[in-house]
C-alpha positions as CSV (number, residue, x, y, z in Angstrom):
1,X,0.0,0.0,0.0
2,X,2.9,2.3,0.7
3,X,4.2,1.8,-2.9
4,X,0.6,2.1,-4.1
5,X,0.4,5.6,-2.6
6,X,3.5,6.7,-4.4
7,X,2.2,5.4,-7.7
8,X,-1.2,7.0,-7.4
9,X,0.2,10.4,-6.5
10,X,2.6,10.4,-9.5
11,X,-0.2,9.3,-11.8
12,X,-2.4,12.0,-10.3
13,X,0.2,14.6,-11.2
14,X,0.6,13.2,-14.7
15,X,-3.2,13.3,-15.4
16,X,-3.3,16.9,-14.0
17,X,-0.6,17.8,-16.4
18,X,-2.4,16.2,-19.3
19,X,-5.5,18.4,-18.6
20,X,-3.3,21.6,-18.6
21,X,-3.6,21.6,-14.8
22,X,-7.4,22.2,-15.0
23,X,-8.0,18.9,-13.2
24,X,-6.8,18.6,-9.7
25,X,-4.3,16.0,-8.6
26,X,-6.9,14.6,-6.2
27,X,-9.3,13.8,-9.1
28,X,-6.4,12.2,-11.0
29,X,-5.6,10.0,-7.9
30,X,-9.2,8.8,-7.7
31,X,-9.3,7.9,-11.4
32,X,-6.1,5.8,-11.1
33,X,-7.3,4.0,-8.0
34,X,-10.6,3.1,-9.6
35,X,-9.0,1.7,-12.8
36,X,-6.4,-0.2,-10.8
37,X,-9.1,-1.8,-8.6
38,X,-11.4,-2.7,-11.5
39,X,-8.6,-4.6,-13.3
40,X,-7.4,-6.3,-10.1
41,X,-10.8,-7.9,-9.3
42,X,-10.9,-10.0,-12.5
43,X,-8.3,-12.4,-11.1
44,X,-4.8,-13.7,-11.9
45,X,-5.3,-14.5,-15.6
46,X,-6.3,-11.0,-16.6
47,X,-3.6,-9.5,-14.4
48,X,-0.9,-11.7,-15.8
49,X,-1.9,-10.9,-19.3
50,X,-1.8,-7.2,-18.6
51,X,1.6,-7.4,-16.9
52,X,2.9,-9.6,-19.7
53,X,2.6,-6.9,-22.3
54,X,2.4,-3.5,-20.5
55,X,6.2,-3.4,-19.9
56,X,6.7,-3.2,-23.7
57,X,4.9,0.1,-23.9
58,X,6.7,1.3,-20.8
59,X,10.1,0.5,-22.2
60,X,9.3,2.4,-25.5
61,X,8.1,5.5,-23.5
62,X,11.2,5.6,-21.4
63,X,13.4,5.3,-24.5
64,X,11.6,8.2,-26.0
65,X,12.0,10.1,-22.8
66,X,15.7,9.5,-22.8
67,X,16.0,10.6,-26.4
68,X,14.2,13.9,-25.8
69,X,15.9,14.6,-22.5
70,X,19.5,13.9,-23.6
71,X,20.2,17.4,-25.1
72,X,19.7,19.0,-21.7
73,X,21.7,16.4,-19.7
74,X,25.4,17.0,-19.0
75,X,28.0,14.7,-17.4
76,X,28.6,17.2,-14.7
77,X,27.3,16.1,-11.3
78,X,26.4,18.6,-8.6
79,X,28.9,19.0,-5.8
80,X,28.6,16.6,-2.9
81,X,30.1,16.5,0.6
82,X,33.1,14.3,1.1
83,X,34.2,11.6,3.5
84,X,31.7,10.0,5.8
85,X,28.9,12.4,4.7
86,X,29.3,11.3,1.1
87,X,29.4,7.7,2.2
88,X,26.3,8.1,4.2
89,X,24.5,9.7,1.2
90,X,25.5,6.7,-1.0
91,X,24.3,4.3,1.6
92,X,21.0,6.1,1.9
93,X,20.5,6.0,-1.8
94,X,21.3,2.3,-2.0
95,X,19.0,1.7,0.9
96,X,16.1,3.4,-0.8
97,X,16.7,1.3,-4.0
98,X,16.9,-1.9,-1.9
99,X,13.5,-1.0,-0.3
100,X,12.0,-0.6,-3.7
101,X,13.3,-3.9,-5.0
102,X,13.0,-6.1,-1.9
103,X,9.4,-5.2,-1.5
104,X,8.6,-7.7,-4.1
105,X,9.8,-10.5,-1.8
106,X,6.5,-10.4,0.1
107,X,4.3,-10.8,-3.0
108,X,6.4,-12.5,-5.7
109,X,5.0,-16.0,-4.9
110,X,1.5,-14.7,-5.8
111,X,2.5,-14.6,-9.4
112,X,4.4,-17.9,-9.8
113,X,1.4,-20.2,-9.9
114,X,1.9,-20.9,-13.6
115,X,5.3,-22.3,-13.0
116,X,5.4,-26.2,-12.9
117,X,6.2,-27.6,-9.5
118,X,9.3,-29.2,-11.0
119,X,10.8,-25.8,-11.9
120,X,14.3,-25.5,-10.6
121,X,14.7,-23.1,-7.7
122,X,17.8,-21.5,-9.3
123,X,15.7,-20.7,-12.4
124,X,13.0,-19.0,-10.4
125,X,15.7,-17.1,-8.4
126,X,17.7,-16.1,-11.5
127,X,14.7,-14.9,-13.4
128,X,13.4,-12.9,-10.4
129,X,16.7,-11.3,-9.7
130,X,17.3,-10.4,-13.3
131,X,13.9,-8.9,-13.7
132,X,14.1,-6.7,-10.6
133,X,17.8,-5.8,-11.0
134,X,17.6,-4.8,-14.7
135,X,14.5,-2.7,-14.5
136,X,15.3,-1.0,-11.2
137,X,18.9,-0.1,-12.4
138,X,17.6,1.1,-15.7
139,X,15.0,3.6,-14.4
140,X,17.1,4.7,-11.4
141,X,20.0,5.8,-13.6
142,X,17.6,7.7,-15.9
143,X,15.9,9.3,-12.9
144,X,19.2,10.4,-11.5
145,X,20.2,12.0,-14.8
146,X,16.9,13.8,-15.2
147,X,17.0,14.8,-11.5
148,X,20.4,16.3,-11.9
149,X,19.4,18.2,-15.0
150,X,16.4,19.6,-13.3
151,X,18.1,20.8,-10.1
152,X,21.3,22.2,-8.8
153,X,23.3,25.2,-10.0
154,X,23.4,24.0,-13.6
155,X,19.7,23.1,-13.8
156,X,17.8,23.4,-17.1
157,X,15.4,26.3,-16.2
158,X,12.2,25.0,-17.9
159,X,12.6,21.7,-16.2
160,X,13.3,23.2,-12.8
161,X,10.3,25.5,-13.1
162,X,8.0,22.7,-14.3
163,X,9.0,20.5,-11.4
164,X,8.8,23.2,-8.8
165,X,5.3,24.3,-9.8
166,X,3.7,21.0,-10.9
167,X,5.7,18.1,-9.6
168,X,6.7,15.0,-11.5
169,X,3.8,15.3,-13.9
170,X,4.8,18.8,-14.9
171,X,8.4,17.7,-15.3
172,X,7.5,14.8,-17.6
173,X,5.2,17.1,-19.6
174,X,8.0,19.5,-20.2
175,X,10.5,16.8,-21.2
176,X,8.2,15.1,-23.8
177,X,7.6,17.3,-26.7
178,X,5.8,18.7,-28.7
179,X,2.9,19.3,-26.4
180,X,0.2,17.2,-28.1
181,X,2.7,14.2,-28.3
182,X,3.7,14.9,-24.7
183,X,0.1,14.5,-23.5
184,X,-0.3,11.3,-25.5
185,X,2.8,9.8,-23.9
186,X,1.7,10.8,-20.4
187,X,-1.6,9.1,-20.8
188,X,0.2,5.9,-21.8
189,X,2.6,6.3,-18.9
190,X,-0.4,6.3,-16.6
191,X,-1.5,2.9,-17.8
192,X,2.0,1.4,-17.3
193,X,2.1,2.7,-13.7
194,X,-1.3,1.2,-13.1
195,X,0.3,-2.1,-13.6
196,X,2.1,-1.7,-10.2
197,X,-1.1,-0.8,-8.5
198,X,-3.0,-3.8,-9.8
199,X,-0.4,-5.9,-8.0
200,X,-0.9,-3.9,-4.8
201,X,-4.7,-4.5,-4.8
202,X,-4.5,-8.2,-5.8
203,X,-1.8,-9.2,-3.4
204,X,-3.1,-7.1,-0.5
205,X,-6.5,-8.9,-0.8
206,X,-4.8,-12.3,-0.7
207,X,-2.6,-11.3,2.2
208,X,-5.6,-10.3,4.3
209,X,-7.3,-13.5,3.5
210,X,-4.4,-15.4,4.9
211,X,-5.0,-14.1,8.4
212,X,-7.5,-16.9,9.2
213,X,-10.9,-18.4,8.5
214,X,-12.8,-15.2,9.4
215,X,-10.8,-13.1,6.9
216,X,-10.9,-15.9,4.3
217,X,-14.7,-15.8,4.4
218,X,-14.7,-12.2,3.1
219,X,-14.2,-12.3,-0.7
220,X,-10.9,-11.0,-2.0
221,X,-12.5,-8.2,-4.0
222,X,-13.9,-6.7,-0.8
223,X,-10.5,-6.7,0.8
224,X,-9.0,-5.2,-2.4
225,X,-11.7,-2.5,-2.3
226,X,-10.8,-1.6,1.3
227,X,-7.1,-1.4,0.3
228,X,-7.9,0.7,-2.7
229,X,-10.0,3.0,-0.5
230,X,-7.2,3.5,2.0
231,X,-4.6,4.1,-0.8
232,X,-7.0,6.7,-2.3
233,X,-7.4,8.5,1.0
234,X,-3.7,8.5,1.8
235,X,-2.8,9.7,-1.7
236,X,-5.2,12.6,-1.6
237,X,-4.0,13.6,1.8
238,X,-0.3,13.3,0.8
239,X,-0.6,14.6,-2.8
240,X,1.4,17.7,-2.0
241,X,4.1,15.8,-0.1
242,X,5.3,13.2,-2.6
243,X,8.9,13.7,-1.7
244,X,8.4,13.0,2.0
245,X,6.2,10.0,1.1
246,X,8.9,8.5,-1.1
247,X,11.8,9.3,1.2
248,X,10.4,8.6,4.6
249,X,7.7,6.0,4.2
250,X,9.3,3.9,1.5
251,X,12.6,3.9,3.4
252,X,10.7,2.8,6.5
253,X,9.5,-0.1,4.4
254,X,13.1,-1.0,3.7
255,X,13.7,-1.7,7.4
256,X,10.9,-4.2,7.4
257,X,11.6,-5.9,4.0
258,X,15.3,-6.7,4.8
259,X,14.2,-8.4,8.0
260,X,11.3,-10.2,6.3
261,X,13.5,-11.4,3.4
262,X,16.2,-12.9,5.6
263,X,13.8,-14.5,8.1
264,X,11.9,-16.1,5.2
265,X,15.1,-17.2,3.5
266,X,16.5,-18.9,6.7
267,X,13.1,-20.5,7.4
268,X,12.8,-22.0,3.9
269,X,16.4,-23.0,3.3
270,X,17.4,-24.2,6.8
271,X,14.4,-25.1,9.0
272,X,12.1,-26.3,6.2
273,X,14.8,-27.7,3.8
274,X,14.1,-31.3,4.8
275,X,10.8,-31.4,6.7
276,X,9.0,-29.2,4.2
277,X,5.6,-27.5,4.8
278,X,2.2,-28.9,5.9
279,X,0.2,-27.7,2.9
280,X,-3.0,-29.2,4.3
281,X,-2.9,-27.0,7.4
282,X,-2.2,-23.6,5.9
283,X,-5.5,-22.2,7.1
284,X,-5.7,-24.2,10.4
285,X,-4.5,-22.2,13.3
286,X,-3.9,-25.3,15.3
287,X,-1.4,-26.7,12.7
288,X,0.5,-23.5,12.2
289,X,3.5,-22.4,14.2
290,X,3.1,-19.5,16.6
291,X,5.7,-17.4,14.9
292,X,7.4,-16.5,18.1
293,X,10.9,-17.0,16.6
294,X,10.2,-14.9,13.6
295,X,8.6,-12.1,15.7
296,X,11.5,-12.1,18.1
297,X,14.0,-12.0,15.2
298,X,12.2,-9.1,13.6
299,X,12.1,-7.1,16.8
300,X,15.8,-7.9,17.5
301,X,16.9,-6.8,14.1
302,X,15.0,-3.5,14.5
303,X,16.5,-2.8,17.9
304,X,20.1,-3.9,17.1
305,X,20.5,-2.7,13.5
306,X,17.5,-0.7,12.2
307,X,16.9,1.8,15.0
308,X,20.6,2.7,15.7
309,X,21.3,3.1,11.9
310,X,18.1,5.0,11.2
311,X,17.9,8.6,10.0
312,X,14.2,9.3,9.7
313,X,11.8,12.2,9.2
314,X,12.0,15.6,7.6
315,X,14.1,14.7,4.5
316,X,15.8,11.5,3.6
317,X,18.5,12.6,1.3
318,X,20.0,10.1,-1.1
319,X,23.0,11.1,-3.2
320,X,21.5,14.1,-5.1
321,X,18.1,12.7,-5.9
322,X,16.7,14.4,-2.9
323,X,18.5,17.5,-1.9
324,X,18.6,19.5,1.2
325,X,17.7,23.2,0.8
326,X,19.0,25.9,3.0
327,X,15.9,25.7,5.1
328,X,16.7,22.8,7.5
329,X,13.6,20.5,7.7
330,X,13.6,18.9,11.1
331,X,14.6,15.2,11.4
332,X,12.6,13.5,14.1
333,X,15.1,10.7,14.7
334,X,18.8,10.0,13.9
335,X,20.3,6.8,15.4
336,X,23.7,6.7,17.1
337,X,25.2,4.8,14.1
338,X,23.7,7.2,11.6
339,X,25.0,10.2,13.5
340,X,28.5,9.0,12.7
341,X,27.8,10.1,9.1
342,X,26.8,13.6,10.0
343,X,23.8,15.4,11.6
344,X,21.4,14.1,8.9
345,X,22.6,10.5,8.9
346,X,24.9,11.2,6.0
347,X,22.3,12.6,3.7
348,X,23.3,16.3,3.6
349,X,24.0,17.4,0.0
350,X,25.8,20.7,-0.5
351,X,24.0,22.1,-3.5
352,X,21.1,24.4,-2.8
353,X,18.0,23.5,-4.8
354,X,15.6,20.8,-3.9
355,X,14.3,18.3,-6.3
356,X,12.2,15.5,-4.9
357,X,12.2,12.7,-7.4
């Protein structure tokens, strides 16, 4: 749901830009949520077909974006702090990327049901890693280039103004040209982002049903509707604070996903390697483990690693993608390990303008 909020707000900004800003971002958010929900309720076959082909259009649109943005992108990077502060900024940026990629760990199995049971584990692992790594790296590098060109002392003025006044939607509208073609591309971009939100609605509904018989009795489309409603409300409330949503909330998810990923890995590859799982008792509370060990491990990892190394609140500032302006936004917590990398947990960037991509 956290990633869903980010997707919805960005799409709301895009649809607002398509309407020449006559439509509010809130209306755009509602439209995206409704379309995402309607597609998700038709089940796995429709979702898989949509996801199977939507990436093609997305890849073409990004290539067009790169081609049109290239003339205004230079190899000059904005100035950064040095030493531990720079190292902290790099670590922060890597952490945010890890949070975005590892989030799939909790839902990936929902979409492997077409794989034969005899499929080799290395094949599933290799395809999953390649899919996440290649796509994440591809768009992150492009985002970093565009972010640098739209901020800092050498920013391209039209891009900087578009982002400052209209957010991500305005920036993309300015990069794509001419205007009529730009609007066409932005509409198509919306449908590619919706692909992510379909997954959010579908998997969230399944996850809630796994909580027990009572939850399983409620149809998945009802749970998906509740999830979509919560995402819509959070998106409308946070539509003017996308940067903080991305930097604070998504990075908070990273603290959970790394613990979840390692706990699941150890459980599957060590404790369940020989004894396997009781597939007949998946919904019988009396045949399921209590989860004490997993809960204790999760809390321990937070207290010993997550909390001491955390720099949360105000602005999370990864390597020039999110920049600190001269007005110091308060940080509500910086752990003792993070403080070793400077007052902002290593995220302080020395150039003046703020671009929250």
